[in-house]
N, C-alpha and C positions, 0 to 999 in steps of 0.2 A: 655453275647459274647462270652468272651474268653473259661467260661465253656461247652456252647451247641457248640461251632462250633472249635474252635480251636485244643483245647484239645484231641477231638476226631477226626479231620484231621491230627494230627500228630502220633494219636496212630494208625488210619489205614493206613498210607501213610508212611511207616517205610521207603521204596526206597528212597523216593523225600527226605525225611530227612535226610536219610543218605547221600545223596550228599552234604546239606546247615553243615552237620556237620561234613565230611570229608575237606570243604573247610575253616570251620572257624578254625578247625585242623590244617591245612597246614599255614594257615597265622599267627597263633601265635605261630608258630612253626620258620617259618622261619623269623618273627621280634623279639623275642625272640633271637634266636641265633644269628641275626646280630646284636643287639643291646649289647648283653654279650660282643660277639667278639670283638666289636668296642670298650666296655668298656677296655677289659681286653692290646687290642694293646694301647690304649691311654696311659690306665696306666704302661704299661713296658717301653715306650718311654721315659715318664715321670721318670720312673726310671733307666733308662739308660742314660739318662742327668743326673741327679744329680749324679750321679756315676761318669759318664766320665769329666762331668764341673763344678760339685759344686750344692750345693741345692742352692745358693742365687738367691735374685730375683734385688737387683743393687747395683752396687759399685761407690762408692764412692773415689778421691784420691786425697791426698792432706795432708798437715800439720795436720794431728790429734793429739791432745795430750789426756792421760788418763781421762780427765774432759768432754774432748769432746766426748769422747765414749760413757763415763755414760749418757752425756746430749742426745746421740742420742737412747742408750737404753730406755732411760725415755719417747723419744717422741709418743705421740698416735699412735699406731698399728703397733708399731714394735715389733714384734718379737723377735728377735737376730739383734744383729750387733759386727762380729768378725772382726778382720783386718787378712787380707789375709797372709797365714802361710808363704810363701816367704820374703813378706818383711815383717812380722812380729818382725823378730831375726834381724832385722835392728838399730845400736844403735841411729839412728835418732829417732825422733817423728813423720814423713813424712814413710805414709803410706799407704795402701788402703782397706779400711772398706766394706765388703759384707754385706749387709743388707736381713734381711727375711721381711716380711709384714702378718700380722695373716689376712689380707683384703689384695690379689692379686689386688684389683682393685683401691686401693689407693695407687702403688707403682708409679705410672707416675706423680699423683699429689702431693705425701711427699717430696719423694725425694727432687725434688728441692728444696722444701722450709728447708729441714735437711741444704743439701749446704749452702743455703743462712743465715743459721745462724753461719754456720761456714766460713762466706766471700771465698766460695769457686767457682769457676765459673763452668757455667752449662757444658762446654763444659769436665769437669774431671770428669761429669757423664757416670756413662755406663750401661745398664740392660741388662737384660740376658733375650735377644727377645725369644732365643729357647726354654725356659721354658716358661716364658710366655704366649707365643701364645697359649700350649698347652690348659691355662686357658682363653681365647679367652680374652687377654690381649695383644692391638699392638699400640707399637709405632706407631705415624704417619712418623718418621726417620728412620725407621726399611723398608726395601723395599724388603726385601726376601720375598717369597711363601710361609707362613707359613700355608698349608691347610690339616694337620690332624683333628683337630677338624670339619672344615667346609667340609671337606671332608666327616666326618661322620654324622652328620647332612641329608648335600645333599643324600646321599646314605639313609639315615632312612628316609625321605622326598619321593623319586625316590621308592623308593619299599614300603611305603605305597601306593603309588599312582599307582603302578603296580597291586599290590594285590588287592587294589579295583578293578580295571578294572578285573582281573581273576575270584576273588570270586563273584563277582556281578552275572556271567552267571550264577550260580547254584541257586541262590536267583530268578533270572530272571526264569529260568526253569520250578521251583516248582512253584511260581505265576504266571506263566502266563499258568499255566495247570488248574487255580482254577479263569481264567475271568469269566465265565458265570457261580459259583458258587456266584463270589461275587455282580453280576450282579445281582441277585435275591434276595440280602439281601439289597442291594441298592435299589432294586425296594419296598422293604416294610420296608423302613424306615430310613436303615443305613445308616448317615452323610461320607461324605469322612473321615472326622478328626476321623469318628471311624474305616472305614475300615484301615487306616493307621495304628491306635493303634492298631489293633489288630495283623498287619501282621507283625510289627513291633517288639511285646511281642513276638510273635510265634518263630522271631529269636533271641529275646534274651531269650527263654524257650531253642531253640536246639542249642545254640552259648555258655551257661554261660560254662558246665562244660569241652565242645572240646578246647576253648578257656585257661582255669584256665590248662589242661591238656598240651595244648601247649607251654604254656610259660613255664612251669617246665622242660618239654622235653628239650627246645632249651635251659636253663641253663646247665642241666647235658649235652646236648652236645658239648657246649662250654669247661664246664671242662676237658671231654671227648677229646678233638681237644687239649687243651692245654697241656695235660701231653701228649698228643702221639707226639707233637711239641718237647715236653723237652727229651722225647724220645729219637726222632729222632738225636737231636740238642747235646745228650748230650755228652761231651769230642770232639766234630766236629770242632767248632770255639774256638779258645783260646779265653778268657777273657770274653766269653759272659756268663751274669750272668742268673741265671735260674728264669723262668715266674713264679709268684706265682698267683693262679686264687683267683681274686674278687671280690663280685658284690656289688655294692650301692644301698641303697634304690633309691634313685633317679633313676637309671636304672631302677629297677623294676616298679616306675610309670609311664616312657619314657614307657616302653615296653607297658603295661598294656592301657595305654593311647593309643598309636598307636595301636593297638589293636583291642579295642572296638569303636575307629573313624572308621577304614578301614571295619571292621564285618559292626558299623551302615550305615556308607554311602553305604556300597552294599545292604543291604538291606533296605536301604531307598530310592536309585532309582526307585528301579520295583516299590516298596512301592507306590509311591508319583505319576506316573506314571498310575497305575490302579487304584488309589483312583480316580482319574480327570475322568475317564472312565461312559457316560453317561450310566443308568440303560440300554439301548435299545440297546446302541452298546457295552458293556460287555454280556449280553446276547444273540445277533447275530455270535459273536465272539466264534467257534468252539473249541478253542485253537489249533487249528493244524499250522503249520507254512504254509504259503501262498507264493506264485512267486508272486511277482509283474508286473511284466514284463516277459514274455516269451522270451527266446531266445535260439535258437536249441544250444546242445553240440553236435556240428559236429565230434567233435575226438569220442565222447564215444558211439553212434551213428552208427561211420563207425565201433568200434571196437568191440561193443557189441549190436548192433541194439537197438531194441526197448526197453527193457531193460536197455541199455545205458544209451538211451534219456529220462527216466523215470529217473535213478538214478542222471544225470545231474538235470535235476530239481529240483529237492529233495535236493541235496545240494546247490543249489542257493536258495528254499526257508529259508532253515538253514542257513543261511552261518553268518547273525550275533550270533547263537547260536554255531555254529563252529569255530568261529573267536579264542574266548581264546586256544581253543584245539589245532587249525590248526595253528597258531602263537607259542604256546608252543613246538610243535614238532619239527616245522621249525628252531624256533632262536635255540632250545637245539641241533639238529643233527648239525645245522652248525657249533655254537658256539663250540662243544665238536670236529668237526671235523678237525676246524682252531686250534682249542686247542692242540689238536693232531701233527698235523704237525709241529704248529711251534716249541713247544721243541723238538720234532725231529730234526727237524732242524739247532733247536739251540745246542742239546746236541751232533750232529756231528760237525757242525762248532768247537766247542770248544773242543772238543775230538782232532781236528784235528792241531787246530792255537796254541793251546797250550797244553796240556798234550802228544799228539804225538810229537810235533816239541822240547820241550824241556827235552823228555826222556832221553836221554840220556847225560844232560847238569847238571839238579840240581835232587839231593834227598831230602835234609832236607835244608832248608832256614832260616835263625836268623836275624832278623833284632833288631840292637842295637841300643838305645834310647840315644839322647841326650851325643852322644861319638865320637870321630874320628878315621879314621883308620889311621892317621899318629902315634896314640899313642897304637895302642893296639898291645900287646906284648907276645897274646896265640896262637899265628896261628899255632906255630910248636905243641903245646900241642893238640890242636884240630886233627890236619894230623895224631897225635898218637891216635887216639882213635880207636877201632875195629870197622872195618867194613867201615870206612872214607877212600875211597880209592884218590879220591883230596879235596882240600881245595882252596876255592880261597876268598881273603877278599877285598870288593871295596866301594869305597861313589861317590855320583853323586857332581857336583857343575857346576854353571852355571858362563857362560863368553861370551865373544863375540869378533868376529873376522872381520877382514874390507879383501873382496876379494875384488881386485884391478879390471879395466875393464880388463887388459889383460890377467886375470889367466883363466877367462872360457873358457873351454875346447867347442869344437866345436859341441860338441853331446846336450850338455847343450844346447849350447844357439841356435839348429833347432829348440828346442817346446818352445823357446819364450823367454828362460836367465830369468829375473827378470821382467820380464812384467806380471802384473796381481799378483804378489806376494802382501801376509796382509802385513799391516803397520806394526805390531806387529811379526811379522817375517823378514824382510827386510825393511831398513832407504839405501834409497839413498844418495850417499854423493856426492863430486862434483867429487872425485876419483876414486868411484866403489862403495860397496854397503855393509854396517853394518851388520851382519849375526848374528845369534845364535849358537856358537862353546859350547855345552856341555861337559865336560870333565867328563871322565868315570878312575876315580886313583884305580887301581889294586895297590895289593900287590904286591912288587917288587916279589918274585919266579912267581906269576900270572903272571905278566907283561913278565917275560925272557921267560916265556912258549908259551905266546903268539906270539914275537917275533921270537920263533920257529917253530911255527905252519904258519907262513908267509913268513919263511924262510929272515926275517931282521937281522939285528947286534942286536947281544943281549948285549944293554947295559941298563943304569939305566939314562942314563944323558938326556933322550929326549924324545920324543913324537913317536905315531903311526896314523895317521890321515887318517881316515874312509873316502878314498876319491870315493865314489859315492854318485850321486844325485835321487830320485826317479822323471819319466817322469809324471809330475803333469797334462798329458793331458790323462794318461790311469787312469780312479778312482778304477778301481778293486785292490783291497788291499790283493784278496787271491792269486792274480797271478801279482803283480809288476815288473815292470820293469827299473834296475837301468841303469845309465851313466854315464865315469868318469866326476865329478864336476869340479875340478880347473886342471891345469894343474901341473906337477910335479917336477918343476925342481926348487923350491923356496929349499933351505938346514933348513931354519926356519920359525916360524911363530909366530904372536904377538900376541899373548892374553889381552885381553880386560875386566879390571872389569864390570860385569856386569851393576853396579849403577852408575858407571863412565866410559867413555871412554879414559877418562885422564889419568886413571892408566893403566899402561899397562906390560906383562912381555915376553921378548923376551924366546922364546923355539928351540931348535933343533929338524929337524924332522927325525927321522931314518927312517921309510918308508912309504910310501902311499899305501893303498891296500881296498879290496873292500872286505874283510874278518871281520866278528867279534869275538872276543872272545868270547867262550861257554858260556854263560852268560844268564840268565833270565831276561832278557832287549827288547827293543822294540826300535829302533831307526829309526828317522823320519814317526814316523805313524800322527804327527800333522803338524807339521813343517817339508814340505819336503825341507825345505832352508837349514837345519843344518847342521854343520858342525862338528862330533864329532871329539874328540881328544882322544885317549887312554895316560895316563902318569902313570908313578911307583910312589909307595908311599915315595919315597926317593927324587923323582923332587918335588913332590907336597910340601914337607918342608920347601924346598928352596922359593917357589913362593907364598904358598900358604895364606902367610899375606897379600899380596900385590894383589893379583887377588880376593881371597876372593870368597866368593857366594857359600861354601860348604854348601851340605843338615845336617842337625842338625842329623842325624842318619846313619849309613853305615852296609853293608849287609855281611853276611859271607854264604856263600855258597858251600854244603857238597854234593859230589856225592860218593855213596857207592857202595860196589860193584853189579857186571850186578847181572839182574832176585832175588834183596835184597825181601824178604817179608815187609809186613806190621810191624808187632812184631820186625823185625831186625829196622827198621827206626824208630818207634817208641823210641825203645833203644838208638840209636845214637841221637834220636833227644832229648829224658833226658839227656843224659851223657852230651852235648852240654850245654843245658841250665845250668846242676849244675856247670858245668866248669864258663861259663860267671857269673851266679848269687854268686859263691866261690868269685868272682873278682872282684864284687862288680858292676856290669852293669845289667842295665833296658834292657829285651832283649823278644821279640817276635817270636815264631819259629810257624815252617811248616815243613809238610813232603808232598810229591807226591801224596804218596798213598792215604793219609788222607785227600788231597785239594778234590784229583778225587773222595772219597767215600763222602765229604759233598758234594761236586757240585753235587753228583748224587743224592743222598738224598734227597738235596733244589729242584733241579729236579720233583724227584719223588713227594715231598711233595705239589708243587705247580700245578703238575698237579693231585694228590689226590682232590687238594681243588676248581679247575676249577670244574673238573668231576664232584666233586658233588655238583657243583651249576648246573652243567647240566643236572647232573640226576634228581635234586630239580626243574628245570624249566620243565624236561618232564615229570616228576610224577603229574605235575599241568596238565600239558595238559591230559595225560593221565585222571585225576582225573573229568577234564573236558569233556572227552570222556563218563567217563562213568556218570558222571550225566547225561549226554546228552540221551545215550543209557538207561537208568533207567526210562527215560521221554519219551520211543518210544510207548508203550501203551496206556500211557495218551495221549501224543499229536496226533503220526500217527495214531491209529485205524481207522479212520473217511477216510484215506487217502487209506489203504490198504483196508476197505470193498469196494471200488469203485474199486481196479481194480481185485478185487475177483467176483465184481456184473458185470464188464465189458468180464468176461474169462479167468486171468489171473492164473496161476495156485498156490498150494504153491510154488514148485521148482522157479518160474517164481520171486515170490518176492523175495523168497531166495538170487536168482541172484543178483537182485538190490540191497540188501542188501552187497555182497559180494563186487560188482560194488565197492557201498559208500566205505566199508574199503580199498580196494584196492588204492582209488584216495587221499584218506584221507592219508593211510601211504604212499604213491609213492609221495605225492606233496611233503614232505620233500626231499627227494632223487631228485627230478628235480630240486629243487630249490639249494640245498649245493652241489651237484658235481660242476655245472658249476662255483660257486661262489668260493669254494672250488678250485676248481683248479686253479682262476683267483688270489686267494691269493698266492697259493704256487709259481706261475708262478713269483708275484710281488715279494714274501719271497725270493725266490732262484735268481730272477733278483740282486736283493740290496745285498745280500751276494756273490752273482759271485761265487755261487756252480752249480757244473755239478748234472743235475736231474739225470744222471745214480745213482751217490752217493745215493741220495735221496731216489727216488725209491727202493733202495735195501734194505732202513730200512722203508721204509714208513710204519706207524701205521696200515696196513689193516686189523689185527686178534682185535684189540679193537674196530673202526669205523665201520664191522661189528656185532660186538655183540653189539653196541648199536642201529645199525640199525634193529637188530632181536628182539630186546628188543621192539622196536618200534613198529614193525611189529605185536607181540604179544598180545600187552597192546590193538592195535586197533582191532586186528582179536577175541580176548575176550571179550571187549566193545560190539561190535555187534555180537558175541555169546550171550551175555547175552540178549541182546535187543531182536535179533531174540525169542530166547526161549520163551519170555514174549510173542511176537506176535502171536506164531505159536499153542496157545495155545486159542485162540482167536474162533470165529464161527461168519460166517456174519450175522445168525441172531440175534445173542446177542449184536452185534455191531447196528445193524439197531432200536432195541428194546430199548436199551440205550442211549437213547440222552439229559441225564444230566449229561452223561462227570464226573460223580461221581465215 
């Protein structure tokens, strides 16, 4: 049966076979690309965690002697056991030991056993949850949502299900065109099992080569995307390790299994349906789309007359066959439009609220790790570097302060005072409220410059209080309203330790102000009720031991000359890094232009990735549309024979085709425009951006180009269908009753 029927059908019906081959190729390509990309993302995340946090699986803390360490190393499935470097130099035998297992599935089971042998309580055991979660090893005590690996599986399954729905149409179009043939075969003795096996054999023969080619091209494409991302991010993100492409045999097996399952299910569904038809039902089926219930297409009839009515009925009859194409084109255009608008709005917002806002504030920023600004003595050396106009060294610390009942201003009380304040921000007391009072510790020269800026007395024995509070009734973060926070009659401020309010330090208040120093910092962004204090480092040396709460790092902010180039900022950044390294500090640095370029590159990269996804979705829709168009000659020649027989001219039939193409191409526009407008409205409302700012930079050109590509693909598909139909003659159609 295979040699006599299927092979000859494939050979003589290349157009129909081509749509199946294209669908299988696209399916294999997408699944292979998806699996390969997610594997490399997973691999990169595992490498990043091991580099930043260490490669250990579990850690035991307690008194562990050298002989105990040897016993641990001899324990079953323990790959390595090493003391934590920071504690290994201690003269005491007490140390933490990091363990690695050759089977990660045994980490949660064997680590408590090892601890029990050493008489170490279970609470002294910790697990590397972020690393173990990547290998699907979850501790029930870990409540963090570790979703990278489950997300990979969920996306792969969802993609397979989506592709089944998408390429099912190609198989259905090809098989439905042969209903009468199958009925004839069934009438002469072919069983449903034989028919089903024959159709599945055809699918296997058509899809074997494109599946292999799609898998290979997906791997090569993911390799190219990884290299492209390395090239785009090379040198732009400090400390980033380069991604190295990898491909595991299990990934290939999973990809192949998912692809074969997708293609097999897509072919099996229509094959099963056709094999269940009785011979009489199959022979009576002309293979053309039929309208189950006639409903007038009033709009098309009003606009185009009788051809519009016929086109509307034809589209309704082909509703199921065109479903994949319509959904793919609509979703691709909608996703592309919303994505373009979102990233455009995000770029505008980032530029206005960050890069333009702090343009004259900083050019190079260094974060010095595990050090205190109070002991930093290299400020003058940095100021003397070529290109450095001004340098500010500062550190942040956490403290608290009591705001007495009578201290609140009338303006603050007018919008509710502390009513409704979150418990973490404000704690009610009998005599007032306990609020957060973040400390910004400036180097002495920077603090004196700030005092001169606000017109305060230039002294180093007091603090400046940022006396403003944001109107909590106004959610517009882009245009916030501020009011005076507390009355300005107190000459001192009592700062409390953040961890214990029983420890305090009283500092003189040099000034109350609503102006902030030129720092790349945000104040009262999340905690509206915080009362920020600015201190000189000299005063912090006196009260720091009592107040505590200092962050482990401090910051060096450098402003270069006006209109400095990227090369000048890079040179200044390298000099600062060299100086800090020579002084024994560990630091991370960045410059404004570099960060802006990195941000722009990341946005372009994300836009390119999502655009590629939208283009692939559009290609799937266009492929389904071409598949349907190539089946015009076989499926719709009886329909158009009837039109010719009642007097319609070929030009009128061509007009019906044009109307169908216009509806299919116009549907994405009619759905996308209001949906995208609503999405943009909601985004503008959430970001409090002026619509005029967005409209001035709206991504009209790429959206128009994407729309034109959709229109061109629909027009080409229907052009090919019409070219096949216009060659037919009425006498040939009426004489050919076999549909062969």
